[in-house]
C-alpha positions in Angstrom: 175.5 244.5 225.2 179.2 245.1 225.6 180.9 248.4 226.2 182.4 248.2 222.7 178.9 247.7 221.2 177.6 250.7 223.1 180.6 252.7 221.9 179.8 251.8 218.3 176.1 252.5 218.5 176.3 255.7 220.5 179.5 257.4 219.4 181.2 255.9 216.4 178.3 255.2 214.0 176.6 258.6 214.5 179.8 260.5 213.9 180.7 258.2 210.9 177.2 258.7 209.3 177.3 262.4 209.8 180.7 262.9 208.2 180.1 260.3 205.5 176.9 262.1 204.6 178.7 265.4 204.1 181.7 263.7 202.3 179.4 261.8 200.0 178.0 265.1 198.6 181.3 267.0 198.2 183.8 264.3 197.3 185.8 265.1 194.1 184.3 262.2 192.0 180.9 264.0 192.2 182.3 266.9 190.2 182.9 264.6 187.3 179.3 263.4 187.5 177.9 266.9 187.8 179.9 267.9 184.8 178.7 264.9 182.8 175.1 265.7 183.7 175.6 269.4 182.7 177.2 268.4 179.4 175.3 265.3 178.3 172.2 265.3 180.5 173.2 262.2 182.4 176.4 260.7 183.9 177.7 257.2 183.4 176.7 256.5 187.0 173.1 257.1 186.1 173.3 254.3 183.5 174.1 251.8 186.2 170.4 251.7 187.0 168.4 253.6 184.4 165.1 252.4 185.8 165.9 253.8 189.3 167.2 257.1 187.9 164.2 257.7 185.7 161.7 256.6 188.4 163.3 259.2 190.7 163.4 262.2 188.3 160.2 261.8 186.2 157.8 262.6 189.1 159.8 265.7 189.9 159.7 266.8 186.2 156.0 266.1 185.9 155.3 268.1 189.1 157.3 271.0 187.7 155.3 270.7 184.5 152.1 270.9 186.5 153.3 274.0 188.3 154.1 275.8 185.0 151.1 274.5 183.1 150.0 276.8 180.3 147.7 274.5 178.3 146.3 271.0 177.8 146.6 268.5 175.0 144.5 269.2 171.9 142.1 266.4 172.5 140.9 268.2 175.7 140.1 271.4 173.9 136.4 271.7 173.2 134.9 272.7 169.8 134.5 276.3 170.8 138.3 276.5 171.6 137.8 277.8 175.2 139.7 275.7 177.7 137.9 275.7 181.1 139.0 274.6 184.5 137.3 271.2 183.8 139.8 270.4 181.0 142.8 271.7 183.1 141.7 269.6 186.1 141.4 266.5 183.9 144.9 267.0 182.5 146.3 267.6 186.0 144.6 264.4 187.2 146.3 262.5 184.4 149.7 264.1 185.2 149.2 263.1 188.9 148.5 259.5 187.9 151.6 259.3 185.8 153.7 260.9 188.5 152.3 258.5 191.1 153.1 255.6 188.9 156.8 256.6 188.8 156.8 257.3 192.6 155.4 253.8 193.2 158.0 252.3 190.8 160.7 254.1 192.7 159.4 252.9 196.1 159.2 249.3 194.8 162.8 249.5 193.4 164.0 250.9 196.8 162.3 248.4 199.0 162.4 245.3 196.9 158.8 244.5 197.7 156.0 243.2 195.6 153.1 245.4 194.6 149.6 244.8 196.0 146.7 244.2 193.5 145.5 247.7 194.1 148.9 249.2 193.4 149.3 247.0 190.3 146.0 248.2 188.9 147.0 251.9 189.5 150.5 251.2 188.2 149.1 249.7 184.9 146.7 252.6 184.4 149.5 255.1 184.9 151.8 253.3 182.4 148.9 253.3 179.8 148.4 257.0 180.4 152.2 257.7 180.2 152.3 255.8 176.8 149.2 257.6 175.5 150.3 261.1 176.5 154.1 260.8 176.2 154.1 263.3 173.3 152.1 265.8 175.3 154.5 266.1 178.3 155.7 269.5 177.4 154.5 273.0 178.0 
């Protein structure tokens, strides 16, 4: 390894990564995207890869829904109308499976790898639950 390579690895790249990380968060073009997200709910930059954007935010939204949970879908409510911990736990389990499906989707998109059979089975189950309970993802 040459002196120049050592300089790059030990001095230049760490400094560059540090300042670029700061600059990437505060650069003026980000204000435009923040404004677009505040006004429209998304920015044009989010549309470059909608799958990646949604796979990143949906698990966060579902986890917030779980934290603020005030009820369960009507099909979980027993005949007597009293919702017990059993129904709530079942609904939270479904929400966890949906969130984990999107986390897995995000991980796959980030790493460009192929799912294992076990992951594929879990992924398919999560998508079925997402389709089935899509209208119930509110509180």
